DRENNU-788914 format. One record per residue (C-alpha): y, z negated, x; residue number from 0; residue in one letter. Coordinates in Angstrom, 2 decimals. Layout:
N
<rec north="Y" up="Z" east="X" pos="NUM" code="a"/>
...
REM end
This chain:
337
<rec north="115.73" up="-97.10" east="63.08" pos="0" code="m"/>
<rec north="114.02" up="-100.25" east="64.32" pos="1" code="t"/>
<rec north="116.40" up="-103.18" east="64.44" pos="2" code="r"/>
<rec north="116.14" up="-105.06" east="67.72" pos="3" code="n"/>
<rec north="116.70" up="-108.76" east="68.26" pos="4" code="r"/>
<rec north="118.04" up="-109.94" east="71.62" pos="5" code="v"/>
<rec north="118.85" up="-113.52" east="72.60" pos="6" code="t"/>
<rec north="120.51" up="-114.08" east="75.97" pos="7" code="v"/>
<rec north="119.86" up="-117.57" east="77.31" pos="8" code="w"/>
<rec north="120.80" up="-117.33" east="80.97" pos="9" code="l"/>
<rec north="123.23" up="-115.34" east="83.04" pos="10" code="v"/>
<rec north="121.83" up="-112.68" east="85.38" pos="11" code="f"/>
<rec north="123.47" up="-110.03" east="87.50" pos="12" code="l"/>
<rec north="123.30" up="-106.26" east="87.14" pos="13" code="c"/>
<rec north="125.24" up="-104.23" east="89.70" pos="14" code="l"/>
<rec north="125.53" up="-100.49" east="90.34" pos="15" code="s"/>
<rec north="123.45" up="-99.49" east="87.32" pos="16" code="c"/>
<rec north="123.63" up="-96.16" east="85.52" pos="17" code="s"/>
<rec north="122.31" up="-94.78" east="82.24" pos="18" code="g"/>
<rec north="123.57" up="-93.81" east="78.81" pos="19" code="e"/>
<rec north="122.69" up="-95.50" east="75.51" pos="20" code="p"/>
<rec north="120.57" up="-93.61" east="73.04" pos="21" code="g"/>
<rec north="117.09" up="-93.05" east="71.75" pos="22" code="e"/>
<rec north="114.29" up="-92.50" east="74.21" pos="23" code="d"/>
<rec north="113.26" up="-88.82" east="74.05" pos="24" code="p"/>
<rec north="110.01" up="-89.52" east="75.92" pos="25" code="t"/>
<rec north="108.31" up="-91.93" east="73.50" pos="26" code="d"/>
<rec north="105.67" up="-89.33" east="72.69" pos="27" code="n"/>
<rec north="105.00" up="-88.92" east="76.41" pos="28" code="l"/>
<rec north="104.08" up="-92.53" east="77.15" pos="29" code="v"/>
<rec north="100.59" up="-92.60" east="78.73" pos="30" code="p"/>
<rec north="97.66" up="-94.17" east="76.92" pos="31" code="s"/>
<rec north="97.58" up="-97.92" east="77.44" pos="32" code="g"/>
<rec north="101.35" up="-98.46" east="77.34" pos="33" code="i"/>
<rec north="102.66" up="-100.29" east="74.27" pos="34" code="s"/>
<rec north="104.47" up="-98.44" east="71.47" pos="35" code="e"/>
<rec north="108.03" up="-97.52" east="72.41" pos="36" code="l"/>
<rec north="109.12" up="-95.71" east="69.24" pos="37" code="e"/>
<rec north="112.71" up="-95.73" east="68.10" pos="38" code="n"/>
<rec north="113.88" up="-97.20" east="71.39" pos="39" code="a"/>
<rec north="117.53" up="-98.15" east="71.65" pos="40" code="t"/>
<rec north="119.31" up="-99.14" east="74.83" pos="41" code="l"/>
<rec north="121.71" up="-102.05" east="74.56" pos="42" code="f"/>
<rec north="124.34" up="-102.32" east="77.24" pos="43" code="e"/>
<rec north="126.03" up="-105.69" east="77.73" pos="44" code="n"/>
<rec north="124.43" up="-107.41" east="74.69" pos="45" code="p"/>
<rec north="126.57" up="-110.17" east="73.19" pos="46" code="v"/>
<rec north="124.82" up="-113.34" east="71.97" pos="47" code="p"/>
<rec north="125.58" up="-114.43" east="68.39" pos="48" code="p"/>
<rec north="128.35" up="-116.97" east="67.99" pos="49" code="a"/>
<rec north="125.87" up="-119.44" east="66.49" pos="50" code="t"/>
<rec north="123.26" up="-119.08" east="69.23" pos="51" code="a"/>
<rec north="121.30" up="-122.23" east="70.01" pos="52" code="e"/>
<rec north="122.03" up="-124.06" east="73.23" pos="53" code="l"/>
<rec north="119.34" up="-124.10" east="75.93" pos="54" code="p"/>
<rec north="116.70" up="-126.82" east="75.71" pos="55" code="a"/>
<rec north="118.02" up="-130.18" east="76.87" pos="56" code="g"/>
<rec north="121.68" up="-129.32" east="76.24" pos="57" code="v"/>
<rec north="123.52" up="-130.96" east="73.34" pos="58" code="s"/>
<rec north="126.88" up="-130.23" east="71.81" pos="59" code="g"/>
<rec north="128.28" up="-133.10" east="73.86" pos="60" code="d"/>
<rec north="127.32" up="-131.25" east="77.01" pos="61" code="d"/>
<rec north="129.16" up="-128.05" east="76.13" pos="62" code="i"/>
<rec north="131.91" up="-128.75" east="78.67" pos="63" code="s"/>
<rec north="129.28" up="-129.11" east="81.39" pos="64" code="d"/>
<rec north="127.68" up="-125.82" east="80.35" pos="65" code="v"/>
<rec north="131.06" up="-124.12" east="80.60" pos="66" code="a"/>
<rec north="131.32" up="-125.29" east="84.19" pos="67" code="q"/>
<rec north="128.06" up="-123.68" east="85.29" pos="68" code="l"/>
<rec north="128.59" up="-121.18" east="88.12" pos="69" code="p"/>
<rec north="129.10" up="-117.55" east="87.09" pos="70" code="t"/>
<rec north="128.73" up="-115.97" east="90.56" pos="71" code="y"/>
<rec north="131.36" up="-113.42" east="89.58" pos="72" code="s"/>
<rec north="132.71" up="-113.33" east="93.16" pos="73" code="d"/>
<rec north="129.30" up="-113.09" east="94.80" pos="74" code="w"/>
<rec north="128.79" up="-110.06" east="97.02" pos="75" code="q"/>
<rec north="125.02" up="-109.46" east="97.20" pos="76" code="p"/>
<rec north="123.36" up="-108.36" east="100.39" pos="77" code="l"/>
<rec north="121.48" up="-105.09" east="100.04" pos="78" code="r"/>
<rec north="119.47" up="-104.99" east="103.23" pos="79" code="d"/>
<rec north="117.36" up="-108.15" east="103.19" pos="80" code="c"/>
<rec north="114.05" up="-107.51" east="105.00" pos="81" code="p"/>
<rec north="110.62" up="-108.02" east="103.44" pos="82" code="v"/>
<rec north="109.89" up="-111.71" east="103.04" pos="83" code="g"/>
<rec north="113.52" up="-112.60" east="102.40" pos="84" code="t"/>
<rec north="115.63" up="-112.36" east="99.27" pos="85" code="i"/>
<rec north="119.25" up="-111.80" east="98.25" pos="86" code="a"/>
<rec north="119.35" up="-115.09" east="96.40" pos="87" code="l"/>
<rec north="122.13" up="-115.16" east="93.82" pos="88" code="v"/>
<rec north="125.12" up="-117.04" east="95.23" pos="89" code="g"/>
<rec north="123.89" up="-117.04" east="98.83" pos="90" code="s"/>
<rec north="125.77" up="-115.35" east="101.65" pos="91" code="e"/>
<rec north="122.64" up="-114.73" east="103.72" pos="92" code="s"/>
<rec north="119.10" up="-113.42" east="103.23" pos="93" code="c"/>
<rec north="117.00" up="-116.41" east="102.25" pos="94" code="e"/>
<rec north="113.30" up="-116.72" east="103.20" pos="95" code="p"/>
<rec north="110.85" up="-116.69" east="100.31" pos="96" code="m"/>
<rec north="108.57" up="-119.25" east="101.95" pos="97" code="d"/>
<rec north="108.38" up="-121.41" east="105.06" pos="98" code="s"/>
<rec north="107.10" up="-118.58" east="107.24" pos="99" code="g"/>
<rec north="103.90" up="-118.12" east="109.21" pos="100" code="c"/>
<rec north="102.45" up="-120.92" east="111.29" pos="101" code="a"/>
<rec north="101.38" up="-120.29" east="114.88" pos="102" code="e"/>
<rec north="97.70" up="-120.29" east="113.92" pos="103" code="d"/>
<rec north="98.29" up="-117.53" east="111.29" pos="104" code="s"/>
<rec north="96.96" up="-119.67" east="108.43" pos="105" code="w"/>
<rec north="98.88" up="-120.95" east="105.40" pos="106" code="p"/>
<rec north="100.64" up="-124.21" east="106.05" pos="107" code="q"/>
<rec north="98.82" up="-127.09" east="104.32" pos="108" code="p"/>
<rec north="100.03" up="-128.10" east="100.87" pos="109" code="v"/>
<rec north="99.80" up="-131.73" east="99.85" pos="110" code="e"/>
<rec north="96.94" up="-132.31" east="97.43" pos="111" code="g"/>
<rec north="95.47" up="-128.85" east="98.02" pos="112" code="e"/>
<rec north="92.10" up="-128.40" east="99.71" pos="113" code="s"/>
<rec north="91.05" up="-124.82" east="100.56" pos="114" code="p"/>
<rec north="87.53" up="-123.79" east="99.62" pos="115" code="t"/>
<rec north="87.41" up="-120.38" east="101.30" pos="116" code="f"/>
<rec north="89.14" up="-118.85" east="104.32" pos="117" code="f"/>
<rec north="89.75" up="-115.11" east="104.75" pos="118" code="v"/>
<rec north="90.91" up="-113.20" east="107.82" pos="119" code="e"/>
<rec north="91.11" up="-109.43" east="108.20" pos="120" code="a"/>
<rec north="88.14" up="-108.11" east="110.17" pos="121" code="g"/>
<rec north="86.21" up="-111.40" east="110.16" pos="122" code="a"/>
<rec north="82.47" up="-111.58" east="109.37" pos="123" code="t"/>
<rec north="81.81" up="-115.26" east="108.68" pos="124" code="g"/>
<rec north="80.87" up="-117.05" east="105.47" pos="125" code="d"/>
<rec north="84.43" up="-118.18" east="104.78" pos="126" code="g"/>
<rec north="83.68" up="-121.88" east="104.45" pos="127" code="t"/>
<rec north="85.84" up="-122.85" east="107.43" pos="128" code="d"/>
<rec north="88.87" up="-121.52" east="109.29" pos="129" code="a"/>
<rec north="86.63" up="-120.95" east="112.31" pos="130" code="t"/>
<rec north="84.20" up="-118.76" east="110.31" pos="131" code="t"/>
<rec north="86.39" up="-116.83" east="107.86" pos="132" code="p"/>
<rec north="85.11" up="-113.97" east="105.75" pos="133" code="m"/>
<rec north="86.82" up="-110.59" east="105.96" pos="134" code="g"/>
<rec north="87.40" up="-109.73" east="102.28" pos="135" code="s"/>
<rec north="89.71" up="-111.48" east="99.83" pos="136" code="i"/>
<rec north="87.89" up="-110.03" east="96.84" pos="137" code="q"/>
<rec north="84.56" up="-111.29" east="98.19" pos="138" code="a"/>
<rec north="86.07" up="-114.79" east="98.31" pos="139" code="a"/>
<rec north="87.40" up="-114.39" east="94.75" pos="140" code="l"/>
<rec north="83.96" up="-113.32" east="93.55" pos="141" code="d"/>
<rec north="82.35" up="-116.44" east="95.05" pos="142" code="q"/>
<rec north="85.09" up="-118.88" east="94.07" pos="143" code="a"/>
<rec north="84.65" up="-121.23" east="91.16" pos="144" code="e"/>
<rec north="87.24" up="-122.56" east="88.73" pos="145" code="v"/>
<rec north="89.81" up="-124.66" east="90.58" pos="146" code="g"/>
<rec north="89.01" up="-123.32" east="94.04" pos="147" code="n"/>
<rec north="91.73" up="-122.53" east="96.60" pos="148" code="v"/>
<rec north="91.54" up="-119.52" east="98.94" pos="149" code="i"/>
<rec north="93.57" up="-119.41" east="102.16" pos="150" code="y"/>
<rec north="94.34" up="-115.96" east="103.58" pos="151" code="v"/>
<rec north="95.43" up="-115.52" east="107.21" pos="152" code="a"/>
<rec north="98.26" up="-113.16" east="108.12" pos="153" code="s"/>
<rec north="97.23" up="-109.53" east="108.50" pos="154" code="g"/>
<rec north="96.88" up="-106.32" east="106.52" pos="155" code="t"/>
<rec north="94.15" up="-106.12" east="103.86" pos="156" code="y"/>
<rec north="93.33" up="-102.68" east="102.51" pos="157" code="e"/>
<rec north="91.88" up="-103.82" east="99.21" pos="158" code="e"/>
<rec north="92.83" up="-104.41" east="95.59" pos="159" code="v"/>
<rec north="92.17" up="-107.72" east="93.87" pos="160" code="l"/>
<rec north="91.01" up="-108.88" east="90.45" pos="161" code="t"/>
<rec north="91.45" up="-112.51" east="89.39" pos="162" code="l"/>
<rec north="89.58" up="-113.65" east="86.29" pos="163" code="t"/>
<rec north="89.34" up="-117.43" east="86.74" pos="164" code="r"/>
<rec north="91.57" up="-120.42" east="87.47" pos="165" code="a"/>
<rec north="92.02" up="-119.90" east="91.22" pos="166" code="i"/>
<rec north="94.85" up="-120.41" east="93.72" pos="167" code="t"/>
<rec north="95.31" up="-117.62" east="96.26" pos="168" code="l"/>
<rec north="97.63" up="-118.50" east="99.13" pos="169" code="r"/>
<rec north="98.74" up="-116.15" east="101.89" pos="170" code="g"/>
<rec north="99.92" up="-117.30" east="105.31" pos="171" code="a"/>
<rec north="103.45" up="-115.98" east="104.73" pos="172" code="c"/>
<rec north="105.02" up="-113.23" east="102.68" pos="173" code="t"/>
<rec north="106.19" up="-110.93" east="105.47" pos="174" code="a"/>
<rec north="102.93" up="-110.89" east="107.41" pos="175" code="e"/>
<rec north="100.22" up="-111.15" east="104.75" pos="176" code="t"/>
<rec north="100.03" up="-107.66" east="103.32" pos="177" code="i"/>
<rec north="97.90" up="-106.19" east="100.53" pos="178" code="l"/>
<rec north="97.78" up="-102.40" east="100.78" pos="179" code="l"/>
<rec north="96.39" up="-100.67" east="97.69" pos="180" code="g"/>
<rec north="95.03" up="-97.12" east="97.76" pos="181" code="s"/>
<rec north="95.70" up="-94.52" east="95.05" pos="182" code="a"/>
<rec north="93.87" up="-95.55" east="91.83" pos="183" code="p"/>
<rec north="91.82" up="-93.64" east="89.29" pos="184" code="e"/>
<rec north="94.11" up="-94.91" east="86.50" pos="185" code="n"/>
<rec north="97.72" up="-95.02" east="87.65" pos="186" code="l"/>
<rec north="98.89" up="-96.80" east="84.50" pos="187" code="v"/>
<rec north="96.39" up="-99.66" east="84.49" pos="188" code="k"/>
<rec north="95.32" up="-100.24" east="88.10" pos="189" code="d"/>
<rec north="97.33" up="-102.51" east="90.41" pos="190" code="a"/>
<rec north="97.11" up="-104.10" east="93.83" pos="191" code="v"/>
<rec north="96.57" up="-107.45" east="92.09" pos="192" code="i"/>
<rec north="95.07" up="-107.50" east="88.59" pos="193" code="n"/>
<rec north="95.01" up="-110.75" east="86.60" pos="194" code="i"/>
<rec north="92.94" up="-110.72" east="83.42" pos="195" code="s"/>
<rec north="90.84" up="-113.69" east="82.42" pos="196" code="g"/>
<rec north="91.19" up="-117.35" east="81.50" pos="197" code="v"/>
<rec north="92.78" up="-120.35" east="83.19" pos="198" code="g"/>
<rec north="95.63" up="-121.38" east="85.48" pos="199" code="e"/>
<rec north="96.12" up="-118.80" east="88.23" pos="200" code="v"/>
<rec north="98.48" up="-119.08" east="91.20" pos="201" code="a"/>
<rec north="99.33" up="-116.48" east="93.85" pos="202" code="v"/>
<rec north="101.63" up="-117.30" east="96.77" pos="203" code="h"/>
<rec north="103.08" up="-115.50" east="99.80" pos="204" code="s"/>
<rec north="101.94" up="-111.88" east="99.89" pos="205" code="f"/>
<rec north="103.50" up="-108.45" east="100.27" pos="206" code="t"/>
<rec north="102.06" up="-105.97" east="97.74" pos="207" code="l"/>
<rec north="102.43" up="-102.28" east="98.47" pos="208" code="t"/>
<rec north="100.67" up="-98.94" east="98.06" pos="209" code="g"/>
<rec north="100.19" up="-95.95" east="95.76" pos="210" code="e"/>
<rec north="99.64" up="-98.00" east="92.60" pos="211" code="r"/>
<rec north="101.18" up="-100.74" east="90.45" pos="212" code="n"/>
<rec north="102.08" up="-103.88" east="92.35" pos="213" code="g"/>
<rec north="100.79" up="-106.64" east="90.06" pos="214" code="l"/>
<rec north="99.42" up="-106.40" east="86.54" pos="215" code="q"/>
<rec north="98.76" up="-109.13" east="83.98" pos="216" code="v"/>
<rec north="96.66" up="-107.87" east="81.07" pos="217" code="a"/>
<rec north="95.63" up="-110.13" east="78.17" pos="218" code="d"/>
<rec north="95.20" up="-113.19" east="80.36" pos="219" code="h"/>
<rec north="94.75" up="-116.50" east="78.55" pos="220" code="q"/>
<rec north="96.54" up="-119.24" east="80.44" pos="221" code="g"/>
<rec north="99.45" up="-119.86" east="82.79" pos="222" code="s"/>
<rec north="100.16" up="-117.78" east="85.89" pos="223" code="i"/>
<rec north="102.39" up="-118.89" east="88.76" pos="224" code="h"/>
<rec north="103.58" up="-116.15" east="91.11" pos="225" code="l"/>
<rec north="105.75" up="-117.20" east="94.04" pos="226" code="e"/>
<rec north="107.03" up="-115.70" east="97.30" pos="227" code="a"/>
<rec north="105.76" up="-112.21" east="96.49" pos="228" code="l"/>
<rec north="107.39" up="-109.10" east="97.94" pos="229" code="a"/>
<rec north="106.41" up="-106.17" east="95.70" pos="230" code="i"/>
<rec north="107.48" up="-103.22" east="97.83" pos="231" code="e"/>
<rec north="107.39" up="-99.44" east="97.33" pos="232" code="s"/>
<rec north="104.78" up="-99.33" east="94.59" pos="233" code="n"/>
<rec north="104.05" up="-96.39" east="92.34" pos="234" code="l"/>
<rec north="104.62" up="-96.51" east="88.54" pos="235" code="y"/>
<rec north="105.51" up="-100.23" east="88.19" pos="236" code="s"/>
<rec north="106.12" up="-103.33" east="90.26" pos="237" code="g"/>
<rec north="105.20" up="-106.04" east="87.76" pos="238" code="l"/>
<rec north="103.45" up="-104.94" east="84.58" pos="239" code="h"/>
<rec north="102.60" up="-107.58" east="81.97" pos="240" code="g"/>
<rec north="101.14" up="-107.52" east="78.47" pos="241" code="q"/>
<rec north="99.17" up="-109.82" east="76.19" pos="242" code="g"/>
<rec north="100.15" up="-112.64" east="73.86" pos="243" code="n"/>
<rec north="98.40" up="-115.56" east="75.59" pos="244" code="s"/>
<rec north="99.87" up="-115.38" east="79.09" pos="245" code="a"/>
<rec north="102.79" up="-117.52" east="80.25" pos="246" code="e"/>
<rec north="104.00" up="-116.26" east="83.62" pos="247" code="v"/>
<rec north="106.42" up="-117.76" east="86.14" pos="248" code="t"/>
<rec north="107.72" up="-115.28" east="88.73" pos="249" code="f"/>
<rec north="109.68" up="-117.24" east="91.31" pos="250" code="k"/>
<rec north="111.54" up="-116.63" east="94.58" pos="251" code="r"/>
<rec north="110.24" up="-113.08" east="94.85" pos="252" code="s"/>
<rec north="111.45" up="-109.50" east="95.07" pos="253" code="s"/>
<rec north="110.59" up="-106.13" east="93.54" pos="254" code="i"/>
<rec north="112.04" up="-103.18" east="95.45" pos="255" code="r"/>
<rec north="111.69" up="-99.41" east="95.72" pos="256" code="h"/>
<rec north="109.39" up="-98.89" east="92.74" pos="257" code="t"/>
<rec north="109.16" up="-95.19" east="91.95" pos="258" code="r"/>
<rec north="107.67" up="-92.91" east="89.29" pos="259" code="p"/>
<rec north="104.81" up="-90.50" east="90.01" pos="260" code="p"/>
<rec north="105.58" up="-86.94" east="91.10" pos="261" code="d"/>
<rec north="105.32" up="-85.81" east="87.47" pos="262" code="v"/>
<rec north="105.37" up="-88.14" east="84.50" pos="263" code="g"/>
<rec north="106.75" up="-91.29" east="82.98" pos="264" code="f"/>
<rec north="107.06" up="-94.51" east="84.97" pos="265" code="g"/>
<rec north="109.26" up="-96.14" east="87.54" pos="266" code="g"/>
<rec north="109.43" up="-99.67" east="86.12" pos="267" code="f"/>
<rec north="110.31" up="-102.49" east="88.47" pos="268" code="a"/>
<rec north="109.28" up="-104.76" east="85.58" pos="269" code="v"/>
<rec north="107.52" up="-103.59" east="82.42" pos="270" code="q"/>
<rec north="106.74" up="-106.25" east="79.76" pos="271" code="l"/>
<rec north="105.14" up="-105.75" east="76.35" pos="272" code="s"/>
<rec north="102.84" up="-107.21" east="73.69" pos="273" code="s"/>
<rec north="104.19" up="-110.75" east="73.34" pos="274" code="f"/>
<rec north="103.87" up="-111.77" east="76.99" pos="275" code="i"/>
<rec north="106.22" up="-114.56" east="78.13" pos="276" code="q"/>
<rec north="107.72" up="-114.45" east="81.62" pos="277" code="v"/>
<rec north="110.22" up="-116.72" east="83.37" pos="278" code="s"/>
<rec north="112.06" up="-115.14" east="86.33" pos="279" code="f"/>
<rec north="113.65" up="-117.64" east="88.71" pos="280" code="i"/>
<rec north="115.49" up="-116.65" east="91.91" pos="281" code="d"/>
<rec north="114.39" up="-113.02" east="91.91" pos="282" code="v"/>
<rec north="115.83" up="-109.87" east="93.49" pos="283" code="e"/>
<rec north="115.09" up="-106.53" east="91.76" pos="284" code="i"/>
<rec north="116.63" up="-103.76" east="93.86" pos="285" code="r"/>
<rec north="116.58" up="-100.01" east="94.55" pos="286" code="d"/>
<rec north="114.05" up="-99.12" east="91.87" pos="287" code="n"/>
<rec north="113.96" up="-95.67" east="90.26" pos="288" code="i"/>
<rec north="114.36" up="-95.36" east="86.47" pos="289" code="q"/>
<rec north="114.18" up="-98.98" east="85.20" pos="290" code="f"/>
<rec north="114.91" up="-102.44" east="86.55" pos="291" code="g"/>
<rec north="113.61" up="-104.47" east="83.59" pos="292" code="l"/>
<rec north="112.01" up="-102.78" east="80.58" pos="293" code="r"/>
<rec north="110.81" up="-104.86" east="77.61" pos="294" code="m"/>
<rec north="109.17" up="-103.90" east="74.34" pos="295" code="s"/>
<rec north="106.78" up="-105.05" east="71.58" pos="296" code="a"/>
<rec north="108.07" up="-108.63" east="71.27" pos="297" code="e"/>
<rec north="107.80" up="-109.50" east="74.94" pos="298" code="a"/>
<rec north="109.88" up="-112.54" east="75.90" pos="299" code="q"/>
<rec north="111.65" up="-113.26" east="79.17" pos="300" code="a"/>
<rec north="114.12" up="-115.77" east="80.58" pos="301" code="t"/>
<rec north="116.16" up="-114.94" east="83.67" pos="302" code="l"/>
<rec north="117.65" up="-117.59" east="85.96" pos="303" code="e"/>
<rec north="119.55" up="-116.45" east="89.04" pos="304" code="r"/>
<rec north="118.17" up="-112.92" east="88.90" pos="305" code="v"/>
<rec north="119.92" up="-110.02" east="90.64" pos="306" code="a"/>
<rec north="119.14" up="-106.50" east="89.39" pos="307" code="i"/>
<rec north="120.78" up="-104.19" east="91.92" pos="308" code="l"/>
<rec north="121.15" up="-100.44" east="92.43" pos="309" code="d"/>
<rec north="118.73" up="-99.09" east="89.84" pos="310" code="t"/>
<rec north="118.55" up="-95.31" east="90.35" pos="311" code="q"/>
<rec north="118.08" up="-92.47" east="87.85" pos="312" code="p"/>
<rec north="114.95" up="-90.37" east="87.99" pos="313" code="n"/>
<rec north="116.42" up="-87.12" east="89.32" pos="314" code="l"/>
<rec north="113.25" up="-85.12" east="89.80" pos="315" code="e"/>
<rec north="110.00" up="-86.10" east="88.10" pos="316" code="s"/>
<rec north="110.90" up="-87.13" east="84.53" pos="317" code="h"/>
<rec north="108.74" up="-84.90" east="82.28" pos="318" code="p"/>
<rec north="111.48" up="-83.91" east="79.83" pos="319" code="s"/>
<rec north="114.87" up="-84.92" east="81.17" pos="320" code="a"/>
<rec north="115.37" up="-85.20" east="84.94" pos="321" code="p"/>
<rec north="118.31" up="-87.43" east="85.74" pos="322" code="g"/>
<rec north="117.86" up="-89.62" east="82.66" pos="323" code="i"/>
<rec north="117.93" up="-93.42" east="82.74" pos="324" code="y"/>
<rec north="118.62" up="-95.47" east="85.82" pos="325" code="g"/>
<rec north="118.86" up="-98.49" east="83.52" pos="326" code="d"/>
<rec north="118.99" up="-102.01" east="84.91" pos="327" code="a"/>
<rec north="117.83" up="-103.48" east="81.58" pos="328" code="v"/>
<rec north="116.23" up="-101.64" east="78.64" pos="329" code="y"/>
<rec north="115.12" up="-103.62" east="75.58" pos="330" code="i"/>
<rec north="113.42" up="-102.38" east="72.41" pos="331" code="t"/>
<rec north="111.00" up="-103.32" east="69.59" pos="332" code="s"/>
<rec north="111.94" up="-106.97" east="69.01" pos="333" code="y"/>
<rec north="111.73" up="-108.02" east="72.64" pos="334" code="a"/>
<rec north="113.68" up="-111.20" east="73.43" pos="335" code="q"/>
<rec north="115.67" up="-111.78" east="76.60" pos="336" code="l"/>
REM end
């Protein structure tokens, strides 16, 4: 039996979760391309060791201050926040992910940021100005150079994106800037947004939806900042990350209603493997089927004000055991949380 190592640094919330501990009977059914999941063991309510190190920046003299940090034990989360808003831990209302859409449908200017390309659904221009936008986000990504910024107007874009260079992609606002991905050839590996390359990548203010993974990071070398993303009703996984050189921040975002395929493994709101490092800050993970957060193969994650709510068991399409899982958190193979 593989011995797992789990370190809990920050408090997160899991409510209305089901699932029984035990070995994963489907390890031999994991599709090609997913990291090894052998000898998986589910840990419910892991307890940190008594000698666990304090978080960075906290000394023994500060232990009384740490003890006074909020626990949110009395918080009653909202379960009906619309797309573009979030059930932020501790809040009594649905909080917006970003500042919302401006009247002109373009992203609101960010200090120190100068857009290089402009994209608007249905447009036919060269994209060099807001008055002559191009119609395809991927076309702008293909032309963009390292350090460029792409502004995307509100609208629905029926395309999937691949980012391979240090680029900032900024939507007008989460609720009204929608990426709709069609069914892929490879359900396991293809996503609405695919990040695999080199450099500092940033993606802000989009809704990702469709019959494929929401967002995938695969063997990227560099930092990735993901903020104000609503990953909604995707197939197989919401956020899928692997690779030992990527450091990802996933902030003020949501992953909801992820579901498995009609037949087969899957249904991960978040699936992390192969040494990837991800920081989740102010995130809502809700109403996903089969897994809320699944980590393996020495993936590392920190969770700060993260609510994992109402994870559902797979009652129909699991290949060997319908009704199994429904786990908010599943950790195996030396992953660290």
